[in-house]
Backbone as CSV, one residue per row, in Angstrom:
resi,resn,N_x,N_y,N_z,CA_x,CA_y,CA_z,C_x,C_y,C_z
1,MET,-9.173,2.487,1.254,-8.946,3.222,0.252,-7.688,2.626,-0.061
2,GLU,-7.848,2.393,-1.505,-7.602,1.263,-2.032,-6.461,2.353,-3.016
3,ALA,-5.548,1.905,-3.411,-4.950,2.447,-4.774,-3.488,2.668,-5.990
4,TYR,-3.276,3.149,-7.125,-1.921,2.469,-7.088,-1.363,3.529,-7.908
5,PRO,-0.308,4.467,-7.592,0.192,5.567,-7.909,0.173,5.038,-9.483
6,VAL,0.414,7.229,-9.928,0.131,6.305,-12.486,1.742,7.847,-12.526
7,GLU,2.314,7.280,-12.465,3.525,8.638,-13.490,2.601,9.195,-14.416
8,PHE,2.373,10.768,-14.566,2.506,11.001,-15.988,3.697,12.401,-16.285
9,LYS,4.347,12.919,-17.644,4.172,14.775,-17.832,4.233,15.524,-18.148
10,ASP,2.587,15.495,-18.193,1.428,16.561,-18.839,0.323,16.564,-17.816
11,LYS,-0.395,17.410,-16.797,-1.072,17.257,-16.425,-2.569,16.718,-16.866
12,LYS,-2.432,17.445,-18.374,-3.788,16.762,-19.320,-4.202,15.502,-19.337
13,ASP,-2.890,14.109,-19.321,-2.931,13.269,-19.678,-3.702,12.483,-17.560
14,ALA,-3.160,13.541,-17.086,-3.719,12.395,-16.267,-4.912,13.433,-15.580
15,GLY,-5.749,14.512,-15.726,-6.323,14.650,-15.337,-7.687,13.815,-16.065
16,GLN,-7.721,12.874,-16.924,-8.367,12.349,-18.173,-8.918,11.285,-17.891
17,VAL,-10.637,11.198,-18.302,-11.222,10.403,-18.267,-10.703,9.419,-17.846
18,LYS,-11.035,8.475,-17.191,-10.982,6.949,-17.643,-12.116,5.862,-16.177
19,GLY,-12.053,5.086,-16.787,-13.161,3.762,-16.347,-14.392,4.867,-16.607
20,SER,-15.467,4.070,-16.264,-16.950,4.777,-16.455,-18.463,3.965,-15.715
21,PRO,-18.868,4.713,-14.942,-20.234,4.382,-13.646,-21.141,3.014,-14.222
22,TYR,-20.803,2.729,-15.728,-21.499,1.948,-16.095,-21.251,0.367,-15.767
23,THR,-19.672,0.433,-15.232,-19.600,-0.785,-15.340,-19.980,-2.069,-14.175
24,PHE,-20.043,-3.317,-14.774,-20.102,-4.148,-13.685,-19.013,-4.251,-12.613
25,THR,-19.333,-3.877,-11.003,-17.854,-4.434,-10.311,-18.107,-5.486,-10.832
26,ARG,-16.495,-6.151,-10.370,-15.649,-7.090,-10.711,-15.241,-7.388,-9.657
27,LEU,-15.220,-8.577,-9.245,-14.254,-9.274,-7.562,-12.893,-9.499,-8.204
28,SER,-12.168,-10.031,-7.972,-10.807,-10.915,-7.974,-10.541,-11.547,-6.681
29,TRP,-9.024,-12.020,-7.239,-8.456,-11.979,-5.281,-7.946,-10.964,-4.846
30,GLY,-7.235,-10.100,-5.642,-7.116,-9.146,-4.982,-8.023,-8.006,-4.814
31,SER,-9.217,-7.795,-5.243,-10.169,-6.668,-4.831,-10.445,-6.070,-3.688
32,PRO,-10.758,-5.111,-3.448,-10.526,-4.398,-2.338,-12.716,-4.789,-1.835
33,VAL,-13.180,-4.757,-2.859,-14.959,-4.751,-2.428,-15.096,-5.334,-1.932
34,PHE,-14.435,-6.997,-1.902,-15.579,-7.864,-0.456,-15.357,-6.807,0.853
35,TRP,-14.749,-5.840,1.545,-14.948,-4.991,2.313,-16.676,-4.829,2.768
36,VAL,-16.484,-4.734,1.337,-17.913,-3.551,1.571,-18.979,-4.561,1.848
37,THR,-18.901,-5.809,2.416,-19.677,-6.974,2.443,-19.726,-7.241,4.469
38,GLN,-18.319,-5.977,4.536,-18.202,-6.276,6.330,-18.128,-5.131,6.862
39,GLY,-19.088,-4.440,6.119,-19.812,-3.201,6.807,-18.630,-1.637,6.645
40,TYR,-17.307,-1.570,5.208,-16.283,-0.678,5.447,-16.840,0.323,3.837
41,ALA,-16.906,1.447,3.566,-16.638,2.083,2.295,-15.650,1.914,1.854
42,VAL,-15.633,1.081,0.488,-14.691,1.249,-0.015,-14.267,2.972,-1.345
43,LEU,-12.888,2.574,-1.220,-12.263,3.976,-2.268,-11.483,3.116,-2.987
44,GLN,-12.111,2.002,-3.818,-11.071,1.866,-4.782,-10.436,1.838,-6.311
45,GLY,-9.215,1.487,-6.185,-8.416,2.392,-7.160,-8.362,4.035,-7.474
46,THR,-8.030,4.474,-6.238,-8.175,5.959,-5.646,-7.348,6.759,-7.365
47,SER,-7.603,7.833,-7.621,-6.530,8.163,-8.407,-5.541,9.233,-7.353
48,ILE,-4.365,8.753,-8.041,-3.026,8.893,-7.724,-1.730,9.476,-8.319
49,PRO,-2.634,10.273,-9.441,-1.221,11.286,-10.401,-0.544,11.135,-10.122
50,ILE,0.767,11.128,-10.318,2.101,11.945,-9.963,3.113,13.170,-11.053
51,VAL,2.571,13.947,-11.181,3.344,14.524,-12.380,4.397,15.793,-12.431
52,GLY,5.194,15.014,-13.524,5.889,16.048,-13.506,6.739,16.812,-15.311
53,GLU,5.663,17.443,-15.400,6.480,18.849,-16.493,7.290,19.572,-16.077
54,GLY,7.185,19.496,-17.930,8.729,20.040,-18.325,9.989,19.875,-18.227
55,THR,10.631,20.539,-17.596,12.191,19.675,-16.777,12.160,19.137,-15.337
56,LYS,10.995,18.739,-14.661,10.326,18.107,-13.613,10.080,17.409,-13.513
57,GLU,11.323,16.065,-12.824,10.806,14.597,-13.829,9.028,14.385,-12.658
58,PRO,7.997,13.279,-12.782,7.365,12.662,-11.747,7.452,12.909,-10.286
59,ASN,8.658,12.086,-10.094,9.374,11.909,-9.256,10.199,12.332,-8.529
60,ASP,10.018,13.413,-9.155,10.547,15.122,-7.892,10.840,15.667,-6.928
61,THR,8.735,15.178,-7.252,7.724,16.550,-6.094,6.646,14.216,-5.183
62,TYR,7.628,13.554,-5.769,6.436,12.524,-5.111,5.631,12.142,-3.503
63,VAL,6.024,12.443,-2.467,5.841,12.593,-1.908,4.839,13.428,-1.560
64,GLU,5.441,14.416,-1.755,4.509,15.683,-1.616,2.724,15.830,-2.572
65,GLN,2.913,15.509,-3.922,2.126,14.925,-3.905,0.991,13.319,-4.288
66,LEU,1.705,12.295,-3.405,0.918,10.961,-2.863,0.249,11.917,-1.483
67,THR,1.276,12.798,-0.491,0.412,12.665,0.267,-1.238,14.139,0.439
68,ALA,-0.976,14.961,-0.922,-1.508,15.387,-0.868,-3.114,14.441,-1.744
69,SER,-2.944,13.829,-2.518,-4.063,13.252,-3.153,-4.470,12.425,-2.215
70,ALA,-3.787,11.734,-0.992,-4.540,10.702,-0.288,-4.811,12.111,0.675
71,LYS,-4.795,12.995,0.983,-5.747,13.679,1.865,-6.400,14.460,0.972
72,ALA,-7.448,14.069,-0.305,-7.799,14.658,-0.482,-9.155,13.965,-1.499
73,ALA,-8.510,12.579,-1.508,-9.193,11.756,-1.668,-10.401,11.519,-0.200
74,ILE,-9.723,11.358,0.793,-10.433,11.014,2.689,-11.477,12.190,2.491
75,ASP,-11.113,13.359,1.710,-11.821,14.758,2.335,-13.014,14.525,1.268
76,GLU,-12.910,13.845,0.000,-14.072,14.027,-0.877,-15.115,13.495,-0.745
77,GLY,-14.789,11.685,0.310,-15.222,10.814,0.883,-16.085,11.533,2.138
78,ALA,-15.875,12.070,2.733,-16.199,12.718,3.981,-17.100,14.014,3.298
79,ARG,-17.040,14.813,1.981,-17.918,15.203,1.996,-18.753,14.689,1.475
80,LEU,-18.349,13.430,1.047,-20.191,12.055,0.216,-20.560,11.872,1.259
81,GLY,-20.523,12.109,2.385,-20.934,10.986,4.021,-20.253,10.186,3.612
82,VAL,-19.223,9.544,2.854,-19.332,7.765,3.622,-18.089,8.074,3.965
83,VAL,-17.285,8.409,4.331,-15.784,8.143,4.913,-15.653,8.744,6.417
84,ASP,-15.160,8.456,7.791,-15.307,8.577,8.875,-13.180,9.012,8.554
85,THR,-13.484,10.221,9.000,-11.819,10.582,9.094,-11.316,10.086,9.380
86,LYS,-11.681,9.845,11.115,-10.594,9.655,11.217,-10.882,7.386,11.919
87,ARG,-10.784,6.778,10.639,-10.946,5.542,10.707,-11.112,5.579,9.869
88,VAL,-9.864,5.529,9.372,-9.555,5.117,7.170,-8.980,4.540,7.206
89,ALA,-8.139,3.315,6.428,-7.174,2.522,6.916,-6.416,2.749,4.798
90,VAL,-5.940,2.519,4.436,-5.031,2.383,3.461,-4.878,1.238,2.734
91,MET,-4.481,0.667,1.112,-4.079,-1.265,1.434,-3.700,-0.959,-0.574
92,GLY,-2.437,-1.298,-0.935,-1.908,-1.053,-1.955,-1.531,-3.325,-2.004
93,HIS,-0.993,-3.669,-3.847,-0.454,-3.995,-3.962,0.505,-3.978,-4.941
94,SER,1.961,-4.412,-4.594,3.403,-4.287,-5.842,3.249,-2.672,-5.588
95,TYR,2.688,-1.901,-6.011,3.266,0.168,-5.894,2.544,0.398,-5.405
96,GLY,1.263,-0.276,-5.328,0.183,0.243,-4.001,0.655,0.015,-3.253
97,ALA,1.801,-0.936,-2.353,1.835,-1.546,-1.447,3.294,-0.090,-0.764
98,PHE,3.975,0.310,-2.504,5.324,0.872,-1.584,4.520,2.154,-1.691
99,MET,2.880,2.764,-2.255,2.595,3.846,-2.164,1.864,3.962,0.126
100,THR,1.581,2.751,0.252,0.579,2.251,1.669,2.232,2.987,1.898
101,ALA,3.027,2.016,2.589,4.009,2.510,2.820,5.046,3.554,3.416
102,ASN,5.086,4.400,1.946,5.483,5.877,2.080,4.023,6.319,2.577
103,LEU,3.327,6.315,2.414,2.078,7.602,3.200,1.665,7.175,4.742
104,LEU,2.302,6.342,5.712,2.232,5.887,7.277,3.653,6.641,7.354
105,ALA,4.455,6.423,6.112,5.730,7.365,6.773,5.865,8.185,6.710
106,HIS,5.053,9.336,6.543,4.897,11.398,5.682,3.263,11.774,6.109
107,THR,2.505,10.905,6.695,1.704,11.144,7.240,0.763,10.381,8.670
108,ASN,-0.128,11.226,9.564,-1.387,10.917,9.659,-2.370,10.339,10.169
109,ILE,-2.676,10.657,8.956,-4.208,10.283,8.424,-5.320,8.896,8.408
110,PHE,-4.038,8.155,9.112,-4.629,6.797,8.675,-4.433,6.013,9.918
111,LYS,-5.176,4.994,10.318,-6.034,3.785,11.757,-4.543,3.005,11.040
112,ALA,-4.228,2.720,10.088,-3.602,1.194,9.314,-3.882,1.001,7.966
113,GLY,-2.483,0.241,7.767,-2.472,-0.087,6.358,-2.218,-1.190,6.169
114,ILE,-1.755,-1.754,5.309,-1.616,-3.639,3.977,-1.362,-3.212,3.323
115,ALA,0.046,-3.468,3.265,0.978,-3.177,1.875,1.041,-4.995,1.440
116,ARG,0.501,-5.729,0.329,1.332,-7.011,-0.026,2.167,-6.930,-0.865
117,SER,2.853,-7.222,-1.427,4.124,-8.066,-2.501,5.437,-6.370,-2.653
118,GLY,5.446,-5.483,-1.681,5.795,-4.882,-2.259,7.150,-4.608,-1.879
119,ALA,8.097,-3.292,-2.705,9.150,-2.488,-2.187,9.569,-1.746,-1.314
120,TYR,10.293,-1.916,-0.544,10.483,-0.031,0.343,11.790,0.722,0.583
121,ASN,13.171,-0.113,-0.376,13.743,0.364,-0.403,14.600,0.548,-1.891
122,ARG,14.532,1.128,-2.493,14.816,1.828,-3.851,16.297,1.898,-4.066
123,THR,17.222,1.405,-3.045,18.509,1.506,-3.503,18.746,0.092,-3.953
124,LEU,17.192,-0.773,-3.886,17.478,-2.411,-4.295,17.023,-2.865,-5.890
125,THR,16.527,-1.586,-6.327,16.090,-1.713,-7.507,17.017,-0.324,-8.678
126,PRO,18.223,-0.284,-8.495,19.154,0.676,-9.121,18.902,1.916,-10.026
127,PHE,18.797,0.549,-11.069,18.202,0.460,-12.422,17.181,1.657,-13.224
128,GLY,16.243,2.149,-11.966,14.825,2.552,-12.576,13.577,1.325,-11.918
129,PHE,12.488,1.959,-11.425,11.482,1.520,-10.901,10.368,2.253,-11.521
130,GLN,8.916,1.421,-11.817,7.983,2.230,-12.036,8.202,2.588,-13.025
131,GLY,7.770,4.254,-13.368,8.226,4.375,-14.598,9.018,5.518,-14.449
132,GLU,10.350,5.610,-13.462,11.214,5.756,-12.959,12.386,5.429,-13.949
133,GLU,13.337,6.777,-14.500,13.929,5.881,-15.548,15.627,6.165,-15.344
134,ARG,15.429,7.523,-14.327,17.139,7.852,-14.161,17.901,6.646,-12.905
135,THR,19.125,6.484,-13.006,18.998,4.815,-12.203,19.584,6.308,-11.197
136,TYR,19.641,5.612,-9.528,19.371,5.672,-8.174,21.121,6.766,-8.390
137,TRP,22.506,6.797,-9.181,23.616,7.578,-9.510,22.912,8.600,-9.797
138,GLU,21.956,8.218,-10.192,21.881,10.116,-11.564,20.580,10.761,-10.227
139,ALA,19.803,9.997,-9.681,18.833,10.712,-8.896,18.951,10.078,-7.228
140,PRO,19.999,10.049,-6.302,20.111,9.227,-6.076,19.314,10.130,-4.255
141,GLU,19.109,11.272,-4.390,18.386,12.320,-3.526,16.360,11.750,-3.683
142,VAL,16.117,11.255,-4.780,14.382,11.207,-4.927,14.801,9.626,-4.903
143,TYR,15.411,8.643,-4.878,15.233,7.361,-3.969,15.640,6.942,-3.033
144,GLY,15.807,7.489,-2.670,15.860,7.968,-0.261,14.731,8.746,-0.349
145,GLN,14.838,9.346,-0.333,13.077,10.488,-0.530,12.733,9.372,-0.425
146,MET,12.152,8.413,-2.313,11.079,7.795,-2.318,10.975,6.007,-1.619
147,SER,11.484,5.469,-0.365,12.276,4.546,0.291,11.789,4.890,1.629
148,PRO,10.514,4.043,1.662,9.752,4.247,2.920,10.738,3.569,4.367
149,PHE,11.406,2.926,4.490,12.615,2.541,4.425,13.434,2.713,5.554
150,ASN,13.516,4.077,4.658,14.548,4.864,5.239,14.274,5.591,6.028
151,TYR,12.350,5.541,6.399,11.788,6.187,7.234,10.930,5.437,8.610
152,ALA,11.299,3.870,7.936,10.568,3.272,8.915,10.218,3.635,10.575
153,ASN,11.223,4.247,11.706,11.749,5.313,12.356,10.397,5.868,13.282
154,LYS,9.901,6.273,11.504,8.191,7.573,11.539,7.453,6.749,11.433
155,ILE,7.666,5.042,11.149,5.860,4.751,11.188,5.233,4.347,12.859
156,LYS,4.200,5.574,12.999,3.815,4.746,14.018,2.693,3.634,14.042
157,THR,2.073,3.997,12.660,0.671,3.252,12.235,0.712,1.852,12.039
158,PRO,-0.511,0.542,12.428,-0.083,-0.447,12.691,-0.494,-0.692,11.564
159,ILE,1.218,-1.715,10.917,1.420,-2.437,8.849,1.062,-3.189,9.346
160,LEU,0.616,-4.173,8.212,0.015,-5.090,7.931,1.265,-5.892,6.860
161,LEU,2.129,-6.482,6.536,3.382,-6.906,5.323,2.745,-7.959,4.973
162,ILE,2.732,-8.546,3.947,2.017,-10.164,2.821,3.064,-10.023,2.104
163,HIS,3.174,-10.915,2.124,4.559,-11.169,0.952,4.452,-12.694,0.186
164,GLY,4.379,-13.164,-0.856,4.337,-14.357,-1.668,5.438,-15.092,-1.567
165,GLU,5.973,-16.226,-1.084,7.615,-16.632,-0.789,7.652,-17.310,-2.456
166,ALA,7.820,-16.927,-2.935,8.782,-17.408,-3.892,8.092,-15.564,-4.844
167,ASP,8.116,-15.146,-4.693,8.111,-13.648,-5.482,8.988,-13.478,-6.503
168,ASN,9.056,-14.123,-8.026,10.368,-13.519,-8.724,10.220,-12.583,-9.547
169,ASN,8.850,-10.935,-9.342,9.249,-9.829,-10.246,10.437,-8.684,-9.467
170,SER,11.763,-8.839,-10.565,12.473,-8.223,-10.521,12.241,-7.043,-9.232
171,GLY,11.311,-5.785,-9.126,11.094,-5.453,-8.348,11.335,-5.300,-6.780
172,THR,10.312,-6.599,-6.302,9.800,-6.595,-4.613,9.742,-8.923,-5.001
173,PHE,11.424,-8.759,-4.502,12.009,-9.371,-3.981,11.771,-10.094,-2.962
174,PRO,11.269,-11.286,-1.965,10.851,-11.389,-1.134,11.484,-10.339,0.678
175,ILE,13.011,-10.187,0.241,13.583,-10.358,0.774,13.312,-7.888,1.270
176,GLN,12.756,-7.721,-0.007,11.769,-5.847,0.249,10.966,-6.174,1.722
177,SER,10.249,-6.975,1.561,9.591,-6.801,3.114,10.157,-7.614,3.819
178,GLU,11.214,-8.775,4.178,12.304,-9.151,5.547,12.801,-8.329,5.761
179,ARG,13.528,-7.261,5.332,14.276,-5.937,5.936,13.417,-5.155,6.618
180,PHE,12.563,-4.706,6.010,11.790,-3.123,6.005,10.685,-4.162,7.597
181,TYR,10.035,-5.541,7.350,9.819,-5.558,8.757,10.869,-5.755,10.066
182,ASN,11.998,-6.745,9.251,13.385,-6.388,10.704,13.776,-4.025,11.321
183,ALA,13.039,-3.730,9.694,13.313,-1.930,10.729,12.770,-1.491,11.994
184,LEU,10.967,-2.268,10.956,10.359,-1.751,11.253,10.220,-1.727,12.465
185,LYS,9.633,-3.527,12.811,10.368,-4.295,13.964,11.044,-3.542,15.092
186,GLY,12.180,-3.536,14.596,13.562,-2.861,15.531,12.984,-1.633,15.548
187,HIS,12.247,-0.804,15.555,11.556,0.761,16.209,10.745,0.822,16.758
188,GLY,10.307,-0.435,17.145,9.348,-0.243,17.951,7.702,-0.141,17.808
189,ALA,7.440,-0.852,15.814,6.309,-0.546,15.497,5.798,-2.012,15.170
190,THR,3.493,-1.354,15.414,3.236,-2.181,15.701,3.097,-2.879,14.219
191,VAL,3.530,-4.099,13.883,3.306,-4.363,11.993,3.445,-5.884,12.420
192,ARG,3.442,-6.841,11.484,2.844,-7.984,11.608,3.375,-9.017,9.883
193,TYR,4.172,-9.563,9.333,4.729,-9.793,8.209,3.949,-11.288,8.060
194,VAL,3.088,-11.705,6.849,2.750,-12.744,6.494,3.494,-13.254,5.517
195,VAL,4.172,-14.362,4.827,4.802,-14.963,4.053,4.150,-16.023,3.421
196,LEU,3.348,-16.336,1.986,2.641,-16.976,1.403,3.004,-17.883,0.720
197,PRO,3.320,-19.230,1.137,4.055,-20.625,0.728,3.904,-20.332,-1.096
198,ALA,5.432,-21.044,-1.882,4.912,-21.297,-2.967,4.461,-19.971,-4.382
199,GLU,3.502,-18.950,-3.582,3.007,-17.391,-4.106,3.992,-16.798,-5.222
200,SER,3.578,-16.542,-6.547,4.476,-15.356,-5.994,4.507,-14.789,-6.374
201,HIS,4.613,-12.979,-6.906,3.926,-11.950,-7.121,2.457,-12.032,-7.285
202,GLY,1.781,-12.526,-8.077,0.391,-12.219,-7.549,0.195,-14.119,-7.139
203,TYR,-0.991,-13.260,-6.255,-1.592,-14.859,-5.427,-2.506,-15.755,-5.907
204,ALA,-2.623,-17.382,-6.361,-3.588,-17.999,-6.831,-4.270,-19.410,-6.122
205,ALA,-3.776,-19.674,-4.994,-4.039,-20.882,-4.176,-5.407,-20.548,-3.478
206,ARG,-6.018,-20.735,-3.837,-7.212,-21.285,-2.721,-6.616,-20.556,-1.423
207,GLU,-5.866,-21.567,-1.100,-5.619,-21.495,0.558,-5.563,-20.465,0.740
208,SER,-3.704,-19.905,-0.092,-3.110,-18.514,-0.096,-4.138,-17.587,0.296
209,ILE,-5.625,-17.324,-0.984,-6.030,-16.061,-0.138,-6.652,-15.575,0.626
210,MET,-7.478,-17.762,0.203,-8.613,-16.770,2.511,-7.878,-17.125,3.176
211,HIS,-6.483,-17.282,3.250,-5.914,-16.354,4.332,-5.270,-15.025,4.320
212,MET,-5.107,-14.899,3.240,-4.550,-13.949,2.818,-6.264,-12.643,3.369
213,LEU,-6.620,-12.547,3.042,-8.273,-11.646,3.448,-8.778,-11.916,4.622
214,TRP,-8.384,-13.512,5.725,-8.218,-13.688,6.975,-7.302,-12.312,7.639
215,GLU,-6.500,-12.443,7.152,-5.228,-11.642,7.923,-5.737,-9.933,8.028
216,MET,-6.527,-9.910,5.939,-6.803,-8.640,6.196,-7.411,-8.344,7.293
217,ASN,-8.846,-8.589,6.848,-10.066,-8.306,7.447,-9.571,-8.930,9.408
218,SER,-8.763,-9.243,9.687,-8.632,-9.071,10.969,-8.223,-8.038,11.362
219,TRP,-7.224,-8.219,10.527,-6.335,-6.146,10.612,-7.688,-5.370,10.393
220,LEU,-7.879,-5.271,9.986,-9.189,-4.188,9.660,-9.911,-4.228,10.942
221,ASP,-10.417,-4.969,11.355,-10.991,-5.025,12.397,-10.522,-4.472,13.530
222,LYS,-9.270,-5.118,13.730,-8.625,-4.570,14.664,-8.364,-3.720,15.409
223,TYR,-8.258,-2.670,14.202,-7.012,-2.029,14.400,-7.891,-0.288,13.817
224,VAL,-9.033,-0.623,12.990,-9.966,0.211,12.104,-11.317,0.293,12.558
225,LYS,-12.286,-0.555,12.444,-13.555,-0.922,12.497,-13.731,0.066,14.095
226,ASN,-13.284,-1.131,15.464,-13.776,-0.857,16.606,-12.210,-1.049,17.571
227,PRO,-11.007,-0.727,17.696,-9.958,-1.289,17.922,-10.186,-1.247,19.224
228,ALA,-11.187,-0.885,20.226,-10.732,-1.102,21.287,-11.350,-2.678,22.019
229,ALA,-12.357,-3.652,20.777,-12.545,-4.515,20.974,-11.937,-5.404,20.808
230,PRO,-11.507,-6.747,21.653,-10.566,-7.718,20.799,-10.775,-8.359,19.203
231,VAL,-9.711,-8.755,18.951,-10.265,-9.756,17.653,-9.015,-11.266,18.129
232,ALA,-9.863,-11.875,17.359,-9.341,-13.532,17.550,-7.767,-12.774,15.872
233,THR,-6.915,-13.300,17.016,-6.093,-13.487,15.637,-4.783,-14.610,16.215
234,PRO,-3.398,-14.759,14.573,-3.416,-16.033,14.192,-2.134,-16.549,16.038
235,GLU,-1.492,-15.535,16.744,-0.573,-16.221,17.667,-1.663,-16.079,18.646
236,ALA,-2.607,-15.974,19.055,-4.204,-17.088,19.408,-4.430,-18.239,18.861
237,ASN,-4.296,-18.154,18.432,-5.017,-19.101,17.706,-3.601,-20.340,17.162
238,ASN,-2.617,-20.126,17.867,-1.637,-20.849,16.459,-1.419,-21.366,15.787
239,THR,-2.008,-20.305,14.603,-2.350,-20.762,13.043,-0.943,-20.028,12.335
240,PRO,-0.340,-20.992,11.649,0.959,-20.875,11.242,1.172,-20.091,10.488
241,VAL,1.908,-18.958,10.622,2.117,-17.463,9.109,2.479,-17.979,7.908
242,LYS,3.933,-18.684,8.432,3.619,-19.619,6.856,3.893,-21.362,6.786
């Protein structure tokens, strides 16, 4: 399951029709469609609306809406007969990585997670982020509840963190992944942190993209497709992480 949550101030806007069933499938460096060729069912661009109407802001109930949407997506996939509810991974890039970490912190419905170039501690973006216009000092409880860094001790699901070494996006400096990795590792989580040399918020070099795909595919095979079977690891092959 791959997604990127979006905030709305109106349920009608959140429920609008988007996309078309007649659109050609397009691949890009960050597309999850690649895993269809590896035997996975892929829920691409899963709809995760975060809605706040009236005096309520969307992020006031971010965690509750996020987890409910993820569960609904998995249930629908199972209803369609294409999803094994006991073997589902979640992944995302940037705000989608932030989503991934939160889902692993607040649910146990996934076998693994992959988070690329994300932000995990909202106190490091204190003047707002994404669609959140309030500052940290105006809504400290919201910033705290939405920061998966604060729940690092709760994350038991294997998570792969990937980040560009030269990420200059103001909300996702590499320190976000570095500190989150340290917090997870310090609590005994199953976590791997991969740094892509010279890459910014999006990845461009062929070597980086191919290595990213290998890392992700190895992680999914090891923890989702067939957890009992051994799989090649970077450590075993002495493959440099950076």
